[in-house]
C-alpha positions in Angstrom: 0.0 0.0 0.0 1.5 3.3 -1.0 0.9 7.0 0.0 -0.1 7.6 -3.7 -3.1 5.2 -3.5 -4.0 6.8 -0.2 -4.1 10.2 -1.8 -6.5 8.9 -4.5 -8.8 8.0 -1.6 -8.3 11.4 0.0 -9.3 13.2 -3.3 -12.5 11.1 -3.5 -13.3 11.9 0.2 -12.8 15.6 -0.3 -15.1 15.6 -3.4 -17.9 14.1 -1.2 -17.4 15.2 2.4 -20.6 13.4 3.5 -19.5 10.0 2.2 -18.5 7.4 4.8 -16.0 4.5 4.3 -18.5 2.1 2.8 -19.7 4.7 0.2 -16.1 5.5 -0.7 -15.1 1.8 -1.0 -18.0 1.2 -3.4 -17.2 4.3 -5.4 -13.6 3.4 -5.8 -14.3 -0.3 -6.2 -12.2 -1.3 -3.2 -12.8 -3.7 -0.4 -13.9 -1.7 2.7 -11.1 -3.1 4.8 -8.5 -2.1 2.2 -10.1 1.4 2.0 -9.9 1.7 5.8 -6.2 0.9 5.6 -5.7 3.8 3.2 -7.7 6.0 5.6 -5.4 4.9 8.4 -2.4 6.1 6.4 -4.1 9.5 5.8 -5.0 9.8 9.4 -1.4 9.1 10.5 -0.4 11.9 8.1 -2.9 14.2 9.8 -4.9 14.7 6.6 -8.3 13.5 8.1 -9.8 12.0 11.1 -11.9 8.7 11.1 -14.4 8.0 13.9 -16.4 4.9 13.2 -18.2 5.5 9.9 -17.6 9.3 10.1 -14.7 11.0 8.3 -13.7 14.5 9.4 -11.8 16.5 6.8 -9.2 19.2 7.2 -8.1 21.9 4.8 -5.7 20.0 2.5 -3.1 22.7 1.8 -2.4 23.2 5.5 -2.5 19.5 6.3 -0.3 18.5 3.3 2.2 21.1 4.4 2.1 19.6 7.9 2.5 16.1 6.4 5.5 17.2 4.4 7.1 18.6 7.5 6.4 15.4 9.3 8.1 13.4 6.6 11.1 15.7 6.6 11.3 15.5 10.4 11.2 11.7 10.1 13.9 11.8 7.5 16.1 14.0 9.7 15.6 11.7 12.6 16.6 8.7 10.4 19.7 10.6 9.3 20.6 11.5 12.8 20.2 7.9 13.9 22.4 6.8 11.0 25.1 9.3 11.9 25.0 8.2 15.5 25.3 4.6 14.4 28.2 5.5 12.2 30.0 7.3 15.0 29.4 4.3 17.3 30.9 2.0 14.7 33.8 4.3 14.2 34.5 4.4 17.9 34.6 0.6 18.0 37.3 0.3 15.4 40.3 0.5 17.7 38.8 -2.0 20.1 37.9 -4.4 17.3 41.3 -4.0 15.8 43.1 -4.8 19.1 40.8 -7.8 19.6 41.6 -8.9 16.1 45.3 -8.7 16.9 45.0 -10.8 20.1 43.0 -13.4 18.2 45.7 -13.8 15.6 48.6 -13.7 18.0 48.9 -17.5 18.4 49.7 -18.3 14.8 52.0 -15.3 14.3 50.1 -14.0 11.3 48.8 -10.8 12.8 47.8 -8.2 10.1 48.3 -5.2 12.4 51.3 -3.2 13.6 51.6 -0.7 16.5 53.7 2.4 17.0 54.0 4.2 20.3 55.6 7.4 21.3 54.9 11.2 21.6 54.8 11.6 17.8 53.4 8.2 17.0 51.2 9.6 14.2 54.0 11.1 12.2 56.3 8.1 12.9 53.7 5.7 11.6 53.0 7.9 8.5 56.8 8.2 7.8 57.2 4.4 8.1 54.4 3.6 5.7 55.1 6.3 3.1 58.8 5.6 3.0 58.3 2.0 1.9 56.6 3.0 -1.4 54.7 6.1 -2.6 51.0 5.4 -2.0 48.7 5.4 -5.0 45.9 6.8 -2.9 45.4 8.0 0.6 42.5 9.3 2.6 43.4 11.3 5.7 41.2 12.7 8.4 43.0 15.3 10.5 40.7 16.8 13.1 43.4 19.2 14.6 46.7 20.5 13.3 47.7 21.5 16.8 49.7 18.3 17.2 51.7 19.3 14.1 52.7 22.6 15.6 53.8 21.0 18.8 55.7 18.3 17.1 58.3 20.6 15.4 59.1 21.2 11.8 60.5 17.8 11.0 57.4 15.9 12.2 55.0 18.6 10.9 56.4 18.4 7.4 56.3 14.6 7.5 52.6 14.4 8.3 51.6 17.3 6.2 53.2 15.7 3.2 50.2 13.5 2.4 51.3 13.7 -1.2 54.0 11.2 -2.4 56.8 12.6 -4.5 56.5 11.5 -8.1 54.0 9.3 -9.8 50.2 9.8 -10.0 48.2 9.5 -6.9 44.8 10.5 -5.4 45.1 12.1 -2.0 42.1 13.3 -0.1 42.4 15.2 3.2 39.6 16.2 5.7 40.5 19.2 8.0 38.3 21.0 10.5 36.7 24.2 9.4 38.6 26.0 12.1 42.0 24.7 10.9 41.3 25.5 7.3 40.6 29.2 8.2 43.9 29.4 10.3 46.4 31.6 8.4 49.3 29.5 9.7 47.9 26.4 7.9 47.1 28.3 4.7 50.7 27.8 3.2 50.5 24.1 3.7 47.0 23.9 2.2 47.9 26.0 -0.8 50.9 23.8 -1.5 48.9 20.6 -1.2 46.1 22.0 -3.5 48.8 23.1 -6.1 50.1 19.5 -6.0 46.7 18.0 -6.7 45.6 17.0 -3.2 41.9 17.2 -2.6 41.0 19.0 0.6 37.7 19.4 2.3 36.7 20.9 5.6 34.3 19.5 8.1 32.7 21.1 11.2 33.8 18.3 13.5 36.1 15.6 12.2 35.7 12.8 14.8 39.3 11.4 15.0 42.7 11.0 13.3 42.8 8.1 10.9 43.9 7.4 7.3 43.6 4.7 4.7 46.5 4.0 2.3 46.0 2.3 -1.1 42.5 1.0 0.0 44.2 -1.8 1.9 45.8 -0.3 5.1 44.0 1.7 7.8 45.8 3.6 10.6 44.0 5.0 13.6 44.7 5.8 17.3 44.2 3.2 19.9 41.6 5.5 21.5 39.1 6.9 18.9 39.0 10.7 19.0 42.2 11.1 21.0 43.5 14.7 20.1 47.1 13.7 20.7 47.4 10.0 20.3 50.6 8.3 21.5 49.7 4.9 20.3 48.5 4.2 16.8 47.6 0.9 15.1 47.8 0.0 11.4 45.8 -2.9 10.0 45.3 -4.6 6.7 42.3 -6.5 7.9 39.7 -6.2 5.1 36.8 -5.8 7.6 38.5 -2.9 9.4 39.6 -1.2 6.1 36.0 -1.4 4.8 34.6 0.1 7.9 37.1 2.9 8.1 36.6 3.7 4.4 32.9 3.8 4.8 33.3 6.3 7.7 35.7 8.5 5.7 33.3 8.6 2.7 30.4 9.7 4.9 32.6 12.5 6.4 33.8 13.4 2.9 30.2 13.7 1.6 29.4 16.1 4.5 32.5 18.2 4.1 33.0 21.4 2.0 35.6 21.6 -0.8 38.4 24.1 -0.3 39.4 24.0 -4.0 36.6 25.5 -6.1 37.9 23.6 -9.1 36.7 20.4 -7.7 33.1 21.5 -8.2 32.6 25.3 -8.3 29.2 25.0 -6.7 30.1 22.3 -4.1 31.0 24.8 -1.2 27.7 26.6 -1.8 25.6 23.4 -1.8 27.4 22.0 1.2 26.6 25.0 3.3 23.0 25.2 1.9 22.5 21.6 2.8 23.3 22.6 6.4 20.3 25.0 6.3 22.0 28.2 5.1 20.3 30.5 2.6 22.0 31.4 -0.6 22.8 34.8 0.8 24.2 33.4 4.1 26.3 30.8 2.3 27.7 33.5 0.0 28.6 35.7 2.9 30.4 32.7 4.6 32.4 31.9 1.5 33.2 35.6 0.8 31.2 35.6 -2.5 28.9 38.3 -3.8 25.2 37.3 -3.8 25.2 37.5 -7.6 28.2 35.1 -7.9 26.6 32.7 -5.4 23.3 32.6 -7.4 25.2 32.1 -10.6 26.9 29.0 -9.1 23.6 27.6 -7.9 22.1 28.2 -11.4 25.1 26.4 -12.9 24.6 23.5 -10.6 20.9 23.3 -11.5 21.8 23.2 -15.2 24.5 20.6 -14.5 22.0 18.3 -12.7 19.1 19.1 -15.0 16.7 20.4 -12.3 14.6 23.5 -12.1 14.4 24.3 -8.4 16.7 24.6 -5.5 14.7 22.0 -3.6 15.2 19.5 -6.4 18.9 20.5 -6.6 19.3 19.8 -2.9 17.7 16.4 -3.3 19.8 15.2 -6.3 23.0 16.6 -4.9 22.4 15.1 -1.5 21.7 11.7 -3.2 24.9 12.0 -5.2 27.0 12.8 -2.0 25.4 10.0 0.0 26.0 7.5 -2.8 29.8 7.4 -2.1 31.2 4.5 -0.2 29.5 1.2 0.6 28.1 0.4 4.0 30.0 -2.2 6.0 
């Protein structure tokens, strides 16, 4: 039973306000029990009220608007629940990884390695990237404070997400705050010039990275702002889970390089509830330039309204990455 069929019932009921369920069932050539199921759908949507054999109608424009808001609210709750679930899964990665290592310890075939120390993050990255230049890397860096504290040698090591020579695809997620910091701008500009893709996120949850789609590195405590123990694993289940979390964060983030998609920063901010004017002000664009980019995006996606644009763009963003 679909909402579409229920709306056909609603239209018939509105045309004859005095008709009861039996009359409507006969008119629509439906079994009365089936018709009452449709009426129950409409009642849950707040479009009418059924009491026995009496149907009380409400003005449809107001009630449809309320029903749409209800559907949107339900969708937001589902998205929020999904985000909570994703974060719970992400927090479980270090524990699962350590359990995996213990389980494999007996046969000496453990697929994980551990680095400890004050600058464990940079040490692990340097060890991995010095073996061979990665073809791809996805890095989530929630705070660059640790890079400043580490000193130039370590800071340059971790900032150099880009291998020297050869083609590669490097993606980096930074916090909104760090991306706006003038001290970081030099590093960001260099990475962008070298082809690194960088996006900013309001609250990246933890340090972690995936190299060549087969090795994931993360702190032993998820979300630790200055981890002194990090674990690397080639376990397929862990890599898949970490990749899924990264893709979800990437889809929520805002592109720093406008060449990636000129309209992407605008749409990312608008998807968070900003108006075109507010998003333009945030990005330092004139309202005219902002509207032009939104218009270009509408033509690119073949839609005629901002609502439809938000829907198709959101679907495109959420389509990246496969669920674990």
